[in-house]
N, C-alpha and C positions, 0 to 999 in steps of 0.2 A: 238475481244473480244470471250472468251469461252461462248457458251449458257449454262447458269446455270442449266437447267433443263435436260440437255442431257448428263450428265455423271453419272457413278454409284458410283465412290469412288475417293478419293484424296490421293495422295501418297506424303510422304515427305522423304527427304535424305540429304546426304552432298552434298554440290556443289562442283564440281571439278574447278580448275582455268579455264580451257576451257570453262566450263559451264557458269562461271561468265563472260567470255569475249564475250560469245555468246548472253548473255542478253543486253550486253552494246551497246550504239550508238556512243561511242567515249570516248578518255581518258581525264580526268580532270588532267591538268598539273598545273594550278595556284590556289593558295588559295582564289584569290579575287572573290567577290560576285557580286556586280554591281558598276558601276562608278557613284559617288555621284554627279557628276555634271549633267551628261546627264539621269541619272537614268535607264541607260540601261545595261544588264547583260555584264559582263566582256567576252571577248573571251576566251576559254579553262578553264573559272573558274568554279565555283561550280553552277552558274545558266546559263551556256553557251547556247545561242541560237542554235547554230550548233549542238550541242550534243543532247539537250533536247526537241527541237522544238521552234516555235515561241511564244513569249508573247502576240501578238495580234492575233485574228482570221485571217487566210489567208492573212498574211503579214510578209515578210521577215524583216530581221533587218535593212538592210539599206534603205528600202523603195523603192528598184527597182520593186518589184512584189507586188501589192495590188489587192485585189478581189478574188473572190471563182474560176473564171475561170483559173487562174494559178495553181489550185490545183495540188500538186504532183511534181511541178517543184522545182529543187534546184538551188537557186539563184548563178550565177557565181561570183558575187562579194563577198557576205558575206557567202556563204555555207549554208544559212538556207533553209530547206525545206518549202514550202508554204502549210500549213495544218492548220487544228483547233488547238487552243491553248491548248484544254484539254489533247493533247499528253503529256504535260509536267507533267501530273499525271501518266503517264505509262512508259515513256522512263527512262532507267536507264544509269548510266555512270559507269566508272570504274577508278581504279588508280592502276598503276603498281608499286609494292614495289620495292625498291633498295635491301631490304633484307627481307628473309622470315619471318613471325611472326606466333604465335601459336594463336589459337582461344581460348579464355579464358574460354568459356564454357566447352571445352572438357578437359582442363587442370586444372580448378579450383573446378569442380562439384564435389559432394560427391555422389558416390566414383568418383576418378579422373579416367576418362575414359582413358586417356593416360597412366597414372600409370599401370592400369590393364592390358592394352595390352602388354607393355614393362615390366611388372613386375618390377617396379621401384617405389620407395616411391614418393609422391607428393612432399616432401621436397627436395629430389635430383633432380626432374624435374625442382624445381623452381631454384635451384641453376644454373642449365644448361641454362634455358631459360633467365634468367636476367643476364647472363654473370659472374657469380661469380665462376664456375668451368667447366672444360672441361670434355667430356665423350669420352671414348675410342670407336669408332666406329668399327674399325678393328684392332684386337691384332697382326695379322700377326704371326712371329715367336718369339715374345717377350714373358717375362713372365707375362705380363698385361693380364687383362681379358676384355672382350667386356662389355660395359656398366659401366667399373669402373670409378669413378670420380676421376678428378686430379685437384689440384689448380694449379694456374698460375705457381707457382714455381716449383712443381712437373713436370708439363708439360714441362717447359724448361729444367729441368735436363734430363727427359727421351729423349727429341728431342735430346740433346747434346749426350746422351748415344747411343741411337738406331737409330738416323737419320731418314730416311723415311720408317723403316720396319714397323711402326704402324701408324694408323690413328686415329686422335683425333680431335673432334670439339667442337664448343661452339655456345650457342645461339640456336634458332629455326631450324637453319640448321642442327645442330647435331642431334636434336630430329627427324628432317625429314629423316635423312640418317638412323637412327636406324629404324624408321617406314617401311621405303622403304625396308630395308635388311630383315624385318620380314617375315618369311615363315608361314603363318597363318595355313595351313592344318598341317604341321608338329608339331606346337604348340599344335594344338587340339588334335593330336593323343598321343602325350606326356602326355597331361593332362588327358586324358581318361585312359591311363594306371595307372597313379599316383592314379587317383580316386578308383582304385580297393584295394589300401592298405592304402590310408591316412585316418587320423582321425582329429576330432578337428578342430582347427584354420587352419590347413594346408588344410583340406578338404573343408571348407567353402570358403576360398581364392582361390582354385583351381575351386571350382563350379562357382564363381563370373567370374573369368577369362574366363572359359570355355564359359560362358554364352554370355560375349562381344565378344569373337573371333568368336563364332557361329554366332553371329548378323552380323559381318563383312563378314563372309563367305557366309552367305545367301543372304544379300542384295548385290547390286553392289557397295558398298561403299568401298573406298581403305583408308586404316588408315592414309597415308600422306595427304589426303585432310583435315585433321584437323589442318594442318599448311597452312596459307594463302601466296600465292605470289602476289595475286592481290585482290583488295578490291572492292565489288560492291558499288556504290553510288546511293542512292534512288532518285526517282524523286523530281525535286526542289519544286513542288506544295505540296508534302509530308512534306516538311521543310520550309515553306514559310517564307518570309521576307516582313514586311509590314510597309509603312511609317507612322508615327504618326503625329498628328497635328502640333507639334513643329518643324516639319522637321528632327526629329530623326527616326531612324530606330527600329523596334523590330524584333528581328529574333528568329527561332526555335533554341534550344541549339545544335541540330545535326550539325548546320552550324559551330558552334565553334569547336565542336570535330572534325568534318571532316577537317577544317582548320588547326588544330594542326597536325593532321597526315600529311596532304600535305606539310606543311611547313618543318616537320622533315624529310620527304622524301626527298623532294628537297635539303634539307642541306646535308644529307647523300649522294645523289647522287653526290653533288659538292666536298664533302670530298673524296669521292672514285676517283672522276677525278683527284684531285689534288695529289692523292696518299698520304693522311695525315697519321700521325703515327697511327699504329695499335690501340693504347689505345683510341686515339680520337674517331677513327671509332666505335669501340666497345660500348663507351659510347653513341654515337648517336644512334647505332643499338637498344641499351637498352631503350633509350628515345621514338624510334619508336614503339618498342613492347609495352610501357606502353601508348603510345597515342592510339594504336589500341585497348588496353584493355578497355580504357576508353571509347571509342567509342562504342564498343560493350557493356560492362556492367560496367558503372562508379561505383567506390566505391566496387567493388567485391574484388579487391587486393589493399592493402594500402590505402592511403588517396584519397578522391574521388576529381576529378577536380572541382574547384568551379569557379562560375561566379561572376557578381558584388554582392556584400553584402554577399559573403561567402555562397551562395547557390549553393548547389551541381548541375550539369548539368544533364539533364535527357538523358541518353543514349538510344541506340536502345532496351535494354531489358527493361528499364523503361517504353517505349512506349508500351509494350505489357502487362505489369504486372499490377495487382490490380485493384480496381474499376474504376480508371480513364484511364486505359490501353485501347489499341485497341480492345481487345476481349470484355471486359464487357461494355466499354462506346459506342463503335461504331458498333460492330458486334452483341452483343446482345440486345442493348438497341438504339433504333433509335427514332430520332424527326419525327413527322409527321405533314402534313399540314392539313387544315380543321379542326382545333382544337380551343378550346377556354376553359376559365376557369372563374369562378365567385363565390361569396359566395352563399349559399344555404339558402333558407327559406322553410318553410313548406306551402304545397299546399293541404290543407284538401279537397278541392273540386275536386281534380284530380281522375281520375279512375286508376285501378292498372297498366294500361299500358301506362300512360301518364307521362310526366313531362313538366313544364312550362319553355320555353325557352324565355329570354328577346328578344324583337323584333330586336334591333340593332345587337345583336350577331347573331341572326338568318340570318339576311340579309348579314351579312359578311361571315357566315359559308356556306351559300347556294349561294354565289355571282354568280359563273359561271352559275348555273342552272336557276338563276332568269334572268341573261343577255341573255341567249339562248332563254328563254321563251318571253322576251320582244321583240326581233327580230323576233321571230316566229309570235307573235301576232301583229306584225307591230306596236307597241307602239313606238319602237325605230327604226330608219333607219338602223343602223348598229352596231357592236359591239362596237365601240368607244362611240357612243352616248348612248348605253345601260349602259356602264360602268359609264359614267358621271352621267346618272340618278340615278344609285344605290348609287353612292357615296355622291350624293346630297340628297339622300332619298326623291326622288321625290313622290308625292302622288300615282302615278300610280304603284310604285313598291311594295306597301303593299298587294294589291289584288293578284299580280302575286305571290309573297312569300307564302302567304296562300295555294294556289294551289300547289305549288313546295314542300312544306314539308308535305302535306297531304299524308299519307302513306309512309312517307320516315323515317324510325326509326332512332334516334341518339344514341350513346352509352354515357353512364354517367360513370365516374370512380372517386372513391375516393381512394387518397393515404392515408396510406399504402394499397396497395391490397394484402390482406394476403390470401384470397381464391377466387375462381371462381365467387362469388357473389359480388366482389368488382367492377365488370363491368358488367353492365346489359343494355339492350337496352329499349328505351321508345319512344313513338310517341311525337313529340314536339306540344306543344300548345303555341301559342304566347302570351306572357305577357307584361304588360307594366313595367317599372323599369328595373333595371339592375342585379337582382338576380335571380338565378335558382330556381324554385320550385320543390320540390322533394315530391313524395307520402309519407305520414307519415311511412305506412307499410315497405317501403323499407328502413327504416333507420336501422333496425336492421342487416340485411345483410351488409350493407355499414360500420356499426358501427358509422353512423354519427349522429350528433345532431346540433341544429341550434343556437350554441354560436360562430359563426364566422367561421365555416368549410367551406372550398372551394371544388368545384367538377370541374373535367375537362370534356368538351364535345368533342365527336369525331363523323365525318359523315361517314359512311360506303359508299362507292361510287358505286362500281359495283353491278350488279344485284345479284350476288351470295353473295356478303357480305351483301347485304340488306336482302336477303332471310334468310340467317343464322342468322342474328341479330333477325329477327322477329320471326323465328320458334324455335331457340335455346336459345336466350338471352333475350326475351321480358319480362320485369318485371312481367308481369302476368304469364308467364311459370314458373318462379323460386320460387316455393311454399316451396319445402323441402330443407333442408340443406344437401350437400352431406357428411357431417361428420357423421351424425347419422340417417339422413332420417327423421328427425321431422321437422314440419313446421317451417320456419325462419321468417314467415310473422306474427307470433302471435302478436294481437293487445298489446299496452302497454299504461301506464299511463292514459290519460284521457278517451281513448277508452274503456280501462278495466273497470275504475271506472264507466263510464257511463251504461255499460252493467251490471254492479254488482248491480248498484242502481236501475236499471229496473227490475231485477229478484229478489229483495228482497221481503220478506213476512212480514206482521205485524199483530198482533192480535187488534182486535177491532177498525179496520179502518172504516170510514163511508162507510155505504153500505155493510158490511161483509155479505155474504150468499146470495147476490142477484143472482137472475137466469136469464141468457140472452139467447136468441135463435140464436145468431149469434155473429161472432166476431166484426163485425161492430157496432151491438147495443151496445157490451160492451165498445167499444172504445169511442162511442158516449156518453154514461154515464159518462165516465172518462173525456171527453172534457168538459161536462157541469157540472163537479164538484159534480155529484152525488156519483161516487165511486172515490177512490184514486188508484194510480198505484200498491200501495202494498197491495190492499184489495184482500182477498180471495173470490172467487165468483165460481159460477157453470155455465157451459156452455154446451150446446146441442153438442155432437159430430157430429150430422149429418152435422152440418155447415163446419166442418173440413173434408170435404170428401176426400181431397187429402193427409190426414195424414193416414199411415198403423196402425189403430186400429184393433183390433180383432172384429169378429162379435157381440161378447158379449158386448164388449166395446162401439160399435155403438148405443147401445140400451139405454146408461145410460148418466148421467151428468158426466163432468169433472171438478174436482175440480182444480182452478188454479188462477193466478192474472191476472189483466190486463196488467201488465208489461210483464208477461211472455208470453201473447197472442202476443203482439207487437213484442217480442224477436222472437217468432217463425215465424213470418211472413217472416223474412229475410232468413229463411232456404229453401233449394230446396223442391220442392214436393216430397212426398214419403219418406222424412226423417222423423224418428220418432220425436212424439211431444216431446219437452224437458221440463219435469217439474221438474227435480232434476238432480244434477251434479253426475251422477253414471253411471258405465259402462254398466248396463242392460239397462237403459233408452236409452243410447246413440247407444248401438249396436243392441238391440233386439226390445223392445217396451216400451211404457209408463206403468209403474208398476200399477197393478189393484188397489192398495189402493187409488188412486186418483178418483176413478170412484164409483158414488153413482146411486142407482136406482131411477127411477121416483118415487115421493111420499115420499121420505125419508125427515126427517126434516133437511133441509140443514144447516140453520144458526147454529143449535145445534151442528151437527155433525163436521161441519168446525170449530167452537170455541174449540173443544176438540182435533182437530188433532194438532200434532206437527208441529212447524214452520220448513220449508226446508231451507238449507242453499242457498244463491245466488251463481251464477255462477262467480267464479274467473278466474285469468289469466291462471293457468293450465287447468281448465275446458274448457276455450275458445280454448286452444291449442289443447285439446283431440277432441274437436268438429270439428276444422279445419282438423286435421288428419283423423276424421272418413269420413267426407264430400269429402276429396280428395280420399280415398281409394273407396268410392261408386260412386262418380261423376266425377273423374278425374279433369283435371286442370282448364278447362274453367269455369265450375260452380263454383268451389271453388273460383276463383278470384272474380267472380260476388258477391258471398256470403260474401267475405271478405270486398268488397267495401261497401256493405250494412251494414255490421257489424260495419266498421268504422264510417258511418255516423250516425247510432244508437247511437254508444257510445259518439260522440262528442255532439249530440242532447240532450242525457239524462244526461251527466256529467254537462252540462250547466244548464239543468232545475233542477238538484238536488241541485245547489249552494253550493256543499261541498267546504269548504275552511279550512284553519288552522289558528286558532287565540290562543292567549296565554290562553283563557279561556278553550281550549280544553285539556289542560294539567293541571289536577288537582293534588294537593298534596297528597302524599300517608301518611296515618295516621300511618300505621305500622313501617314506616322507622325509626324512633327515637329508638324504641324498638329493632329493628334487629340489628341496628348500635351498640347500648349500649352493646348488648350480644356478638357482634364480638369483640369489644374492650377489654371485660372482658376476652374472651378466649385469645385473644393475649397477654394480661398481664399474664395470667396463664402460657402460654407456655414460654415467656421469663424468668419467675421466674424460670421455670423447667431447662432452659438453665444455668441460672445463677449458680444454684446449682449443675451444671456438669452432670446432668442425661441424657441430649441429646446432640448430637454434633450441630455445627453451622449448617452444611448441613441440618440436620433434622428439626431444629428450623426454618430455612428459608422456608423449604418446607410446614411445617406446618401452618406457618403464610399466606402464599400464598393461601393454601387450605381454611383457615378460610375466607379469604376476598372474594374468589370467591363464597364460599358457601352463605356468606352474599348477594352478588349480585344476585346469582341464586333465594335466597329467596325474594328479593324485586321484582326480576322479575316476580316470580310467584304470588306475591301479587298482583301486577300490573295487570297481566293477569285476575285475578279472579275480581278485582276491576272495570275494564274497562266497560263501557257501550257499548253495541253491536251497538248504534247508534252514538258513539263518531267518529267525523270525521277522526281523526288520526287512530283510530282503522280500520274504514271502508277502508282507504287507504292501511293499510298494509295487512289486511285480503283478500281484493281483489287482492293482488299482483301489484296494480298500482304503489306505491312507498312505501319504507321505510319497515323495519320488526321491531320485538318486540325489539331486542336489541337497535335499534335506540331510541325506545320510553323510554326504560329502561334509556338511557343517558338523555333523556328530563325530565322525571318526577320521576327516581329514583335516581341511582347513576352512575357516570361514571366508578367506578372501578379502576381496577390495570392497569398500563401504563408499557411498556417497556423502559429501559434505552437504550442509543444509542449503547451499546455494545450487546443489544439483549437480556439480561435477565430482568426479571421482578423485578420493584422496589416494595419493601414491602410497601411502603406508598401509600395507596389508595386515589383516590380522592372520598370523599364521598359526594360531592356536586351534583347536577344536573345542567343541563343547564337553567331550569325554575328558579331556585333559583340564579344561577350565580355562578362562581367559585372564590375562593380566589386567591390572587396574586400568592402564592406559587404553588397552583393547576394548575393555568394556565401555569406556567413555566414548571411543571412537564409534562404537557400534550404535549407541543410543540415537544418534543423528536420524539413523535409518528407520528406527522403530517410531520415533516421534513423527517424522515425515509421512511414514505410513498412515498413522492415525489421522493426521490432518488431511491428507490426501482423500482418504476415504471419506471424512465428514464432507469435504466440498464436493466430491464425485457424486455423492448419493443427491445433494440438493440440485447439482447441474443436470445429472440424469434426468431428476424427476421433472425439472422445468422443460428439458428438451421432449419429454414425452408428453406434457401437457400441450406443447406447441404444435406437435405432430398429430395429436388427438384432433386438436382444434382445426387443422388444416384440412383434415381427412374425415371429419366425422359425417359428412353427407354422403361419403362413397358407400354406395349400397349395391349389390347386384339386382338390378332392376329388370333384366329380360334373358330369354334364353339364348339369343343370337342377334348382334347388332348388323351383321352382314358385311363387315369392312373387307376391304380388299387388300389391305396393308398387313404388314406383320413385322415381325423383329428378326433379324437374322442373328441366331445364337451361335457362338463360338466358345471355345474354353476361354475364361478370362485370364490373361498372362501379365505379370510385370516382368520385364525382362525375360528370362528363361524359365522363371517359376510359375508354375500353373496355381493360380489362386483358386479358381473354382472350375472343375472340368466340365466339358460338355454335357456329360450325362446328368450331372446335377441340375442343369440349366433347363433340360428339356422333358425331363420326366415329369408326368402329370400336366403337361401342357398340350393344347391342340395344334395339330401340325396346320401351317397356312398353306403350304403346297405339298403334293405328294413326294415322298421320299421313296427312291428307288437305290437298289443295291448297284454301286458303280460298275461292277463287273458282269453280274447275271441279269441286270436290268429289271429284276423282280421288285414288286411293291413291298415296301416293308410298312410303312404307314400311308394310308390315303390323306387325301385333303380333308380337313375338319375332323380328323379322328384323334382321339386322346393318345399320347405315347405312354404307354405303360413301363414298368421296369423291364419286361423281357424286349419290347420293342426298342427301348432306350439302347439296352445292351448290344442287340442286333446292329443298331445304326453304328454304335461305336465300334464293335467288331468289324463292321464293314469298311472302316478306315474312313468314314464320312466325317469332314471336320466342322461343317457348318450347317444348320438346319433352320429354315425359316418358320418361325412359331407363332400363333396368335398372341399378342401382347396387350397388356392394359395400355401401354403408350398409344395405340393406334385404335382403342376402341371407340366407337362413335355413340356409345350410349350417353344421354344426358344425364347429368346429376349421378354419375355411377358407372358401373362396369356390366358387361353381359357375361354370362356363363362361359361361352366359349373363348373369350379373350382373358378370362381369368384362370381358367383350368380347374385342377383339383384344389380342394380345401385341404390344407395340409393338417389341420387339427382331426379331420376324421379319415384321411385317406380316400374318401370318395368324391365325387363330383360336387361342386359347391352349388348349394340351393340358392334359389331366387328369394332375396330377403336378408341375406347373410351380410352383416355390417363389416364388410372387407377394409374399410378405411380404418376403422378402430382397431381392427386386429393387426392391421399393417403397423399402426403407430405403436401399438403395445409391443409387437414383435421387435421393433427396431430400438424402441426406448428402454425396455427391460434389461437386455444385455449390457446397456450403457454403463451400469455400474461397474462391469467386469472389465471395461476398457481402462487403459492408462490415462493418467490425467496430463503426464509429461510432456513436454517439447524435448525432442532429442537434441541433446547438446553433444555436437560432433567434435567438441574440443577447439572450436574456431579453426579446424583445417579445411573443411569442406564447404565454405561459404556459410550460408544462412542455415538456420536450425529448421529442421522439417518438423511440422507439426503432425503429430499421430494421435491414435487414441480418440477419446471422446471429443478434444477441442477440434480435430480435424471433421469428425462426424458433423459438428454444429457448423462449421466453416462452410461444408458442402451444402447443407441444408437451408442455411441462411443466404446461400449465394454471396458470401462476401468475398473482398479480395484475399486471396490466400497468402499466407506468410511464405516467404521462400518460393516466390512466384516464378514459373518458367515463362520464358518469352516464346509466343508463337509465331509462325509464319503466315502471312495474309496471302501469299501466291504459291501456287505449285509450280515446281520446277527443280533445278538442279543446285546444288551447293557449290558455288563458283569459287569461293575464296573464304578464308578465315585468317585475319590478320590481328595481331596484337597492338594496341595503343597504349605504351607504357606510362605516358604522362597522365592519362586519364584514367589508368588503370582498367582499360576495357578491352574485350575482343570484338572485332567487327565481322559479322558473318555476311557475306554476300549472296544473295539466291538469285538466279538467273530464271524468270519466269518465261512463259511464252510471249507475253505482252510487255512486260516491263521487268526491271531489275529493283531489288530492294535490298537495303542494308540494315542491320539490326545490331545496337550495342549491347553487349553482355558483360556482366562484371567480370573481372579478370579470374576471380578465384573460383567461379561457378564451373561445375562438371558438365562437359559438352555431351549432346546426344547425337550429334552429327558430325561427320567428316567431310573433306572435300571431296565432291564426286558422288555423294549421296542424292538420290531422287526422293523429294518428299512432297508431301500433299499440304493443301491448305489446313491451317489448324494444327499442323504436328509442332511439338515443342523443340526448340534448339537446345535447350540446357535441361538438366534436371531439376525437378521442382513439380509444384502444383500448378495447374493451368486455370487462370481466371474464367468461370464458366461464362461470364457475361462476354468476355473477349471472344470466347470459342463461338459462341452464338451468332456474334457480329460477323465473324469470317467464314463460318462453315454453316451447316444447316442444322435443324433440330434433331435430325436422327443422330448425328455425330455427338451433339451434346448430351442427349439423353443417354447414350452408350456410355459415355464418358462418366456422367455423374453415377450411373448404375456401377461401372466399375470400380469407382473411387470409394463408393461407400462398401462395396463387397471387400476391398483391399483393406479398408479401415477395420473392418471386423474380423474378416478370416484371418488376417495376419496376427490377430491376438486369440486365435482360436475358436472365435464364435462363428457360428454358421447360421445364415439368415436367408430365407428363401427369396429368390429375385423378385417374385411378384409383389412382396411388401415394399421394396424399394421403389419399383415400377409406379405403385400406386402414388407414392410421395411424389415422385418427379413429375408425375402427370399433373398433380395438382399445383405444383411449382409453375407449370407452363401453359396454364388455361386461359391466360389473357393475352390480348394483342393491342398493340398501340397503333391507333389511327393515324396514317400519314396524310393520304388525300381522301377527303369524304366522298368524292365523286358525287352521284344524285342521292345519296342516303342522308339522313338528317342528323348524322355523328358529326361532333365536333372533332377538327384535327387535333391531334394530341391527347385525345381522350383514351384511357385504358377500358377496354370493353371484352366481355366474356366471348371466348372463341366461337361457341355455339351461336350466341346472339348475333355476332360478326356475320357468321354464314348466313344465318335467317335474314338479316337486313340486307345483305348483298343479293340473296335470292329474289327478295321483294323487288329490289332495285332494277334487276335484270328482267324481272317478268314484266314491269311496267316499261321497259324499253330504255332503261337510264344506264348511267355508268355506275359500276361497282366500286366501292371503296378499296383502297390498298392499306395494308397494315403490315407491321412487323410483329413476331413473336415477342414477348417479354419474359424473362426469367424472374421471378419473384421469390424471395426468401420466404420461409414458411411463415414468420410473423407477419410479413406484408401481406402474404396470400391470405392468411386467415382475416386480416382486417378489410381485405378487399371482397370478402365474401356477399352474395346477394342478401344475405340474412342480417339485418342490423341487430336482431337479438344476439345471434350467435357471435358477432363481432363485438358488440357491446359487453357481453359477458365474458370477453378473451383480454382485452386489453384496450387502455386509452378510451375509458367508457364515455367520458363527457364529449370527446371528440366526435365519436361515433354517432351518439345521440344527436348532438348539435346538426351534423350533417343529414342524418336520416330525417330530422324534423323539418329541416328546411326543405328538403326535397319531397315531403310527403310520402316517404318510402312505404312501400307494402311488403310485409314478410309473408312468403308464401308457405312457410313452414315445411321446407322439403328436408333439413337435415334433423340430427337427433337433438341436439341441444335446444333449438328453439322449441320442440314440442315438450321436452322435459320442463322448459321455464315456465310454459303456460299450462302444463299439467295435461297434455293429451298424450294417448298411446303413442310411443315412437313408431316410426314409419319404417321398421325394420324387423326381420323375424316374423313372428305371429302377428305382429301390428301392421303388416302391409295389407293393402285393400284387397289383393288377391285372395289373402286368407280369410279376410273378416267376413266373407259372406259363406263361409263353409260351415255347415251344421255339424255339431260334435255329436259322435256316436260312440256307444260303449264298445269297448275293445275286450272286455273280460279283466281279469286280474292282471296287472301290469307286470307283477313280480315273476309270474311264470316265464316271461320273455327276456327279463332284464336279469343280469347276475345280481340275485337279491335273495331276499330272507327264504324263499321257499327251495332256492337252489335246484329247481327243476329246468333250468335254462334251455330254450331252444334257439337263443340268441334273439337279437332285436329284430331280425329280419321279419319274423311274423307279424310285428306290429306294423311293420312298413307294408307287408302284404296286404294287410286288413285296409290301411290307409288308402293304398292304391285301388283298392275294389271300390 
């Protein structure tokens, strides 16, 4: 076997007949498989033991030699080599064909490779191959032409007329003769001459032919190898035959297909021996050709060969293709041992790094570890005894199991794994029952809930795997979401509600204005019922010595509530005392307005102070982010556990529930509805009098009802008591929002019909009153559409993620700094006057490309090549600077990846990105994972504003696939002034005239489109004239790459942020860069590139550099924008492309070109089983010697709880 980690690259090519024979261990001569009486393989058949090896380990067929000490002997009776039976997975056979046949991939593909080489149409070739026409292979002195087709009748006439002066042939033999006679070099020279003058269709065909002839010339492939004389037969274990319980056999389809080929081949041999009539032999040859076609790619030509029940048989091509094919099913997806799955339940008592593992499951997962330990402790005498003890669940195994799993993390995974947080590591805690317990804060990352979800458990076995699981994947380490750098472990539901209730304030509660000398005194007063949680009291700040108060504040009383005192106990020391949910309090200090001097009339002052809003879900998220920023991972994880416990405790104490009494009827509702009905009647009357059109009437009615619903919502907001249970739930962010409440207590409003347009009959009832029968049926449309949309969206979003991962999987951080002098000018992204993404979000965590100075004082805020932190970012924005040039992935010069400086901070860790980080995959997951949250619908604008605007997921796909957008905007090709806009009523268009510096252009725009320009506006090339989406390929044609990149980035951000999903710019930048990495050569200059070829940008620069150094002319080229699917298929790695889509096409092309895959990306390496070249698999890390760092758990938030943060480990590593 080849050592998988010991080669650099893998090459593919055409197999010559001799090569196929050299692979083979013998010729298969009979179509038989096994003898049904003895169940032994037939000799010389498809399962022959002499050819493929013995079926039983170290035992020949006849039984003369048994046992391993005869290894390597070939039995003199049956001819079988004595060896292990697994060779039946490796040894191949072959079949000598009585007549050559063509390989259907090279004849039938698009474009037909044989057709291009011979310069013949695929139809002509088909006539020759399938014995309908003869082809002239050598015209001799006759007036016939080479490659001329002759019917049977013409052929006989010419034979009669010219005798043997010319040669003509039929079938694959004819094609082989033509291919053999081809002088490739001469053809290439001829085509190059032709290219000097040719234009149009002729030129493009010449380029395509030249491309393929060059491929044959450069690789060691010969064109006649596309014709098969001998067929390889794959090892029998890869096309097995198994006995079913009824005594019948199930067999792989390949055996049937091989059997048809062998049968026809044997019949053809027999007919040739008998000197059968010409026509019968030809017919048999055609049948053989068709049988081989079916074996290689069934159904590619003509009707597919079917098995029992009219099911098409799976041919060799089908074994590779698609989700169930060899690539995706077996090479990229594998089954693993040491795994289990079960239903999940909540584990509120767990710590962030723990999960509850059912005892029985843990025993099975850790079985070998437990067995070894039982033997070592001499509880069991031997392995067999130990195994028996484990299987019987003997009392003694449980203590051993406890010790075995201590400090041994397990991986938990929930399908679908949409991003890297879908698999995390936890330390198992043994629990009774059969359900896995999950930490409640881990739910959001997994998108898990406890309504019957299942999760899978995997055990990392090696020390390295355990170390990586613990350091990189531990639940307590994964605080931030890689897509936006915000905490992903924000508390939800009851945890939010409890902390909200805890931090509420109230007027006139018992004991208001009491003074306490210490926190413990205040809490004791609460426990004895002297004060309430929400009572505002004063406390001496001296007792809060660990909080960062100012010297002035330390001499005063702090006005707070008992609840807030308890809430602040969970925060790390040195963290500001949180008294209000504001940025100042969070980042700087507790505001002075809450401090009172000694001797003040405290109760009086407190009663006049306004109430402070409690802490809701958003505020908790901000607190977590700030704690993470100040104290790093470990402290944050501990604080989160404390916050969780507090939330559960006080949501229980609060006793908040929902009852029908919480939904009070709205008094203003009948009045609002009456007014709305009156307005609608008035609109309908106006329409009946013909004053407005049907469309206008419809739009106005919809507006009236929407307004009515808004009025009811506003009335509800004002009428709601702040202590109403439902209000508290929605205000805290625990569950529900005001529009849910409107449906409960106000009105449900307008519903959408199945077609997507809005029905003008509103549902005026609410759920408190109950719906009428008609209203109930109207509302079912929406519910059903919601269900189908969700199902479709999940599949669409998954497919988008798969394409994104594929196009960016080889983007890895490769080096420290690529030294580029280019950058990206970042401004706030706006659409109209609405800011989609503010400047600060775009620059934090990026390196500055140029030094940023304060516009007034001229002092340096950030130096060139310095990272912009949160503080620096705020200084930049506060200084009024509106644009900053930053290092960007767009302009990075690193080949096959990105450098650290162009990428900036890793959003998942909040620190600088490491060399080896697979940022392409992270980017793909970050864009794909929120895809399910985007809407599916195209906005129906009611036919008023022209075309429908695509939004949500379809818009994201449209951008990444670089398609012509729906509702396209027309862009200008010249810069200048808008001179005139006129309407052409007959053609229903507007004509916009633009006066440029050089020439004047006019553009026709549909009459109902909304204009973006007016007469007198000064516009730049590439600006849109009307509203809508710009076609990115047009934009690239009229402006530069920079404009296009910025436009694509802005559009993706708009699609996501308008739906409330935040994604870091750098993820989109990685994708857009992958779409723009190819150029199309226009003039090859003195390089050896063909005109019209697509070539990688880096390779293009290298070739030009070579040409210039040898004193020649460089080539010129234009940047090409490829959609992600096309870009994936254009990758240099044929393994990666073949495992993505269009497998047969990719492999055909790669084989002809003799392509070499240098195994640069991740997929290629997974396919052949090498370590992936990312993370610790990178070359720079492979030479590092491992050294002991002591017990890891002392540094990570883990079992021993003596955490000194992960920094210690890093300090040791750096030494």
